[in-house]
N, C-alpha and C positions, 0 to 999 in steps of 0.2 A: 504494498498498497501504497503510497508516494503523497506526503501532504507539504502543500504550500504552506512556505512561511513569507509574510508580510514585513521586509525590513526597511526603518525608516532611514533613510539616504546620511543622516545627519548624525544619527548611533555611529553607522558606519563608517564615517568620517572621524567622527572622534575616537574611537575603535580605533582605527588605522595610522591616527598622528599619536596617539600615545605609543603600539609595539613601536610606530620612527622617532621617536623622545626616547623609547630605551624605560618606559613606564615614570617619565618625571611627568608628571600629574600641571605640575605649573610653569613646564616645557609650549606646552601645552593650550593650554587654560591660553596663554602667549599670543601663543599662531591663530585659536580657532576667535580670540576672543571672546572665553565665556570661560563662569565662573568653575571655579574650584569645584563644586556641590556639582553646580549641575552640569558638569561634564565625567564625575565617579556615577553620577546616577544613569546616566545615559548609556552606559559599559553596562550598571548591573545592570537596566532592564530589558536589552540587544542578553547578555545574556539569558533572562530570566524568560525570551520570546528566543533565542533559541538549542535553551535547554542545556546548553554545554558552562563549562567554568573559563571565561576567558584570562579574570586576572588576577593573582593571589596575592598576599597580605602577606611580608616577612620581611621580621625586624620593621619595619618600617615606613616599607618602602613600595612598592607598588611593580611585579611581576609578572609579567605573561606565563601564563599555564600554555604545558605542551600541548591542548588543542589551543590555545588560543592563539602563539607560534602556525598552528596549521590553516584555522579561520581567514589568517590573516593573511595567508597567499589569495582566494580568492576572495577575499573582499575586499583586500588594493588594485584585484584583474573588474572584477564591478567597478571600480569608482574608476580606473581609467580608461576603462570603455565609456560607462557613462560620458567625464568628461570631455572626452573626445565626442564623443555624438552631438550634445549637446553641442557643441562649436562645431561643431558641421552644420548646424539644424541652423546655430546664428550666421554662416555665411553663410545658407542657402538662402536665407528669408534676407540676408544683405542684396542676395544678387536679385531676387525677383524683381526686392521692391524697387531696387536700383533700373530694370528691365521694364517695369511698368514707367513709371517718367521719364 
């Protein structure tokens, strides 16, 4: 049986940025311009939606779990693809608009 999971791209981006920052929530907070509590809540909600543990707390640090490392590969691919397609769409939209005028 195949189950569909609807993922909020904002949560996905927050998680990917957290991995890229080596688990440093404060670095991600600066990049995404969101509060520490919001970022942490997004990642915890993503874990709940996916049913997997993405992060772990060790010695007052955030550590990406083994499952989180695996998921990051796919999440990053999804975001890269989406960003690329949105950029292509914007370029097409500009091209169409300029050909009409």
